[in-house]
Structure formats: C-alpha cells, structure tokens
N, C-alpha and C positions, 0 to 999 in steps of 0.2 A: 757796806764799809764806808766810813767817813774819810774821804781823801783830803779834806781841808787841812788836816794836821800832818801832811806828808813830810815836809821838811822845814816849814817855816810858818810863823803866825802871819806873815805878810802874804801878799798875793803873787809873789814872784821870787824865783830862785834860779841862779845860774852858776855853773862851775866850769872853768876851762881846764881841760885835762892835758893840753899841750901834746896831743898825739901819742898818748900811752897805748901800748898794744897788749892784746890778750888773744892768743890763738892767731888766727889770720885776719883779725879785725883790729883796726887802729881807731881808738876813740878820741875824738876831738874835744867834745864838751857835752854837757847835758843840762837840763833845766826843767822847771815846772812853772806854769803860769795859769792863774785863775783870772780870766778877763772880766771886765765890767762892761756895762752898757755904753760907756764913753769911749772904749777902744775902737779905733778905726782900722783902715786897711794897712796891712804890712806887705811890703814888696821886698822879695828876697832873691839874691843870686849867690848861692852857696859854693864853697870850694870842696864840699864833700856831700854825702847823702845825709839828709835830715829826716829822721823818722819821728813823726808826731802821732801820739796816741791820745785819743779824746776820752777823758774820764767822765765828764759830765757836759751837758749843754749841747749847743749846735754852733755851726759856723760854715764858712764857704771857702772853697779853694778854686783858684783860677789858674789854669796852665794853658797858655796860648788862647785858642778859641773855646776851650773846654771849661765848663763851670760845674763843679761838684758840690752838692749839699752834704755836709759832714755832720754826723750826730754821735752821741755816746756809743762807745764800743767800736767806732770806726778808727782807722788810722790812715794817714797819708804820708807820702814820701816826696820830698823836694830833691830833685836831681842836681848834681854839680853843674854849675855854669848856666843853668836854665832859669830864666826870669819867671818867678812865681808870685802870685798875690794870694793872701789869705786873711780872713777877718772873721770876728765872732758875730753870731746872730744878735740882732739888737734887743730882742725880747728874752732870749735864753742864751746868753753868751757862754762859750765853751771854757772848759778847764782841761788842760792837756799837759803831758810831759813830752819832752823831745830829746833826742839823742843824735848827735852828729858823729858819723863814722865813715871810714874809708877802708882800704886794704884789699889784699888779694882776693878775699872771698866775698867782698861786698856786692859786686855785680851779680854773681850767682845767687846770693841771698835775696836780692831784690826781685829777681826773676821768679824765685820760688814763692815768695809771699804775694806778689802781684803779677801773675803770669799773663794777664790779658792787657792791662794798660799801664802797669808799673807805676801807678800813682796812688790809687785808693783801694782799700780793702776793709773787710768787716771781721771782727772777732766775736767769738761766742760770749766772752766775758772779759772784763778788765780787772777782776778781783785779785787774781794772782799777780798781775803786773803792779797793782797798787801795793800789795804786800812787799814785793821785791823792791820797789822804789822807796817805800817807807823805811826799809831796813838800811838804806844808804846812810841815814842819819847816824846810826850807831857806828858805822865804819868811818864816817866823818869825824866823830868824837875820838875814835881810836887812831885817827890819822892813817888808816889802812887803805892805801890806794888800790891794792890788789883786791881787797874786799869790795870796794866800789866798782872796780872793773868787772868783777865776778857778777855782781848784781845786774850791771848793764848788759853783760853778755847773756845772762839768763833771761832778761827781759826780751831781748831780740829773739832768743831761742823760743820763748813762750809765744811771741807773736807768730813765728813760723809754725810752731806746733798747732796753735789754736786756729790759725788760718787754714792749715791743711785739713784739720778736722772738718771745718765748714765746707771746704771744697769737696771732700769725700762725701759729705751728706748731700751736697747739691748734686753731685754726680749720680748718687743713688736715686734721688728724686727724679732727675732727668731721665735716667734709664727706666725707671718705673713708668714714666709718662710714655716713652717710646714703646715699651711692652704693652701698655694699655691700648695705644694706638694700633699696634699690630693685631692685637686680639679683636678690636672693634672692626678692623678691615676684614679679618678672616670670618667673623661672624655675620658680616653684612656683604658677603661676596656678591650676592645676586642683586644688590641694590646700587643705585648711583651714589657714590661717596664723593662729596665735595669738601673743599678745605673748610668751608663754613660749618658743615655738619660735623666734621671731625673735631674742629676747635671747640664747638659747643659741647660735644660729648665729653671732651677732656677738660673743659672749663679753662681754656687758655686763649690768649689773643692769637689771631692769625699770624702775626709777625713772629710771635714766640714759637708757634708750632713750626713755621718755616725754618727758623734758626736752629731748632733742635733736630729736625730731620736732616738739614744740611750738615750739621756737626756730627751726628751719630750714624747716619745712614748714607750720607754723601749725595743725596738727591732731594728734590722738593717733595712735599707730600703727594701731589698729584702724580708725579713721575713714579713714586713708590707704589701708589695704588694701582696704576696702570700696569706696572711691571709685575706686581703680585698677581693680578687678575690673569695676565697673559701666561705666567708660569704655571698657574693652576690649569688654565685652558690647555696648555701644552701637554700636561699629564693626561687630561681627558682625551685629547686627540690621539695620543700614542698608546694609551693603556686601557681604553674603554671602547665600547661599541656605540656610544651615544652619537646621535646625529650632530652635525655642526650647529644646527639651529638650537638643539638642546644645550650644547656646551655654551653657546652664545648667551642663552638665557641664564644658565647656572652662574656664569661669571659676570653677569650684570651689564652686558653690552646691550645697547638699545635695539639692535637688529643684527642679522647675520652679515649684511654688507659691511656695516661698521666693524664688526668683529674680524672679518676676513682682512679688511684693509689694515687694521692695527696689528693683527697677527703676522701678516706678511712683512710689514715694515719692521717689526721687532725681531723676527727670526730669519728674515730673508728667505722665507719659504712659506707657501700657502698651507692652510690646514690640510687640504686634499693631498698635496705633494708630500707633506711630512708624514701623514698617516700611511700613504702608499709606501714610502721609503722605509718606514719603521716596520711595516708588515713584512716586507721582503728583505729585511736586514740591511737596507741602504744607509740607515742612520743608527749608530750605536748610542747607548745610554750616555756614554762619555761625551759624544758629540752634541747630544741634546743639551747637556749641562753647559757645555762651552758656548752653545748658541745663546743660551740665556745669560751667561756671564759677560758676554761681549757687549751687552747693552747697558 
C-alpha cells in the first residue's frame, strides 16, 4: 500500500485535537511525517504519551542511556516528562504517524503493548493502520471530529491487537524451544550435557538459552540438567534393584563418588539411606516428591 498519499501531498501533517476524549482515552493531537535525509535530531519532552508508528524507512530512538534502532513496522512510545531524542536514518529516513494521548486507560494500555521496556515494540504489519489513517481525510472533509477520534482509537486498538499476536507467537516459539531442550536432556541422560552442547543443538546463543530457562523454568540450564538427572536417579534408587554404580552411569555422572555427593546434597539423604528407608516404609512417595521440590 502506498502511504505517501495518506493525508497530504506534502511531507508533513499535524492536527491539534485539544484534548478530545473517546472512551477512556483523551486525544491531544496526531500527525504524519515523511522525513528526508536532511532532517536531524529531535529532542522531545511531552506532556502526554506519544505513540509513533513507522510506516517506512529507519530511524533511531534514544531514551537515557538506551539506544534503539527503529525500522518499518516498529513503533515507539515517548513517555510524559521524559527527555527523549529521535532522528531518521541518513540513508533510509523513516516515515511515521504519531498520536498524542493521555487518560485513565493510557498507562494500562502502554503496559500491554510494551510489557518489557515500555518504549519499543514490533507489529506484524502496518497495512491496516495505514488504511485507518488514510480514512481520516474523509472525516476531515466532513468535519466529523468523532469520525477522526474513532479512527485514532481504532489505530491504537490495532497496535495492541497486532502486538499481542506477535507476543503470543513469540511465547509459542519460546515454549517449543524449552520443550525441545527438555527432550534433548531426556534422550541424552547418560551423557555429559553442557550449556554449549545444548545451545548448539537448539541453534541459539548461550545467553538466549540462559534467559529462556530462567524465564520459563526458574533456573539456569545446568541447574535444570542436574536437577533432572537427580530426580531420575531418585526413581531408580527407590523403585529398582540397580546398583548405585549402574544408576550413576545411567544418569550420566562421571563416577559413583560424584553421584553420591550430588545426590546427598540435593535430597539431604544418601542413596543408601534413601533406598533403605523406602524399602522399610520410612519415606513415602509424597515425602520423596517434596524432597525433590525443595531444591
């Protein structure tokens, strides 16, 4: 879709709405800007939230010590009273629309569309947003302020819906990665599993792997691997006649001494004592589960 004919044949459009409200949002102004290579840095300190949606090109956003590279389909938010700088890329300057708004629902909306840093997000597509923004021109001709407000409200709603779709897709991808990691650990129980071997198998960076494990499982990759090995070892100790040397080998410990040390530290009971107590009814299945959950 050609966004150059959105509202004007010029490269800039701005309209002050003087705080008109729709629902729980109060709209201050809106505009469209197709920047050129001669545009330089903008420094802003707003009295309301400023939502910028990039339709084409690239640019940069600076908030405090954080520098964000912005591209087509990205959006960024300037917070009230926060000094922010932004400027177009010199080779591929951006084109964007922006909406200034405040109101009772504004903070909650910002947290939904940018849950992590509340500054930058990515949309699947801006086509629907361009359609909505383009329709503002007809409402301008009809002098229908509520038609304009409706379009702006729908644009913000589209950003929220679009963003949530990508968040759900990202969550699914991350969950799949964790499931694949767990399957790899299960299938390679008798081997030494390092963060490097796990990240290579999953084709992700070590830092990414660590972040996902902490987020979804609450522990580092190595702690999860050791915990998993010990829980399986616990089952063998309590439910089989395998020797401790065999269990040590099955669960991928380098030797029995190392296995016994790890097992005792994890369960606060040696393999010998746990098997003895289980055999004579000294430790119930419920207690065994609790022992594992306490670590």
